[in-house]
C-alpha positions, 0 to 999 in steps of 0.5 A, a space after each residue: 412066116 405068113 401072118 396068122 390071126 389068132 381069133 379067140 373063142 369069145 369073137 364077134 364074128 364067131 358069135 354071129 355065124 354060130 347057128 344058135 344065133 341065128 334069127 330063124 330060131 327066135 319065137 316071132 313074139 319077140 321080133 316083133 316087140 313094138 310092132 303093130 303086125 297082127 294086132 288090132 288098134 282100139 280107138 280111145 278118147 275120140 280117136 286121140 288114143 289108140 291102143 293096139 291089142 293081139 285078141 279082138 275079143 278083148 275090145 270092149 274090156 279095154 275100152 271100159 277099163 280106159 273109160 274108168 281110168 279117165 274118170 279118176 
């Protein structure tokens, strides 16, 4: 009799092989969390602070908000 390995339904290897767990189906926004890809740098506080934003048109607003917070 051969040794037969019993694989449970909740086995980690089975879960990794499932098609629903592949990164192709995960939205790019979730894969790039913490990444600065496709983002624009905003230089604040004379170059000591850099903030990355997705919408370049909000650059001026970000600078104004940071300036107001700095005064408090």
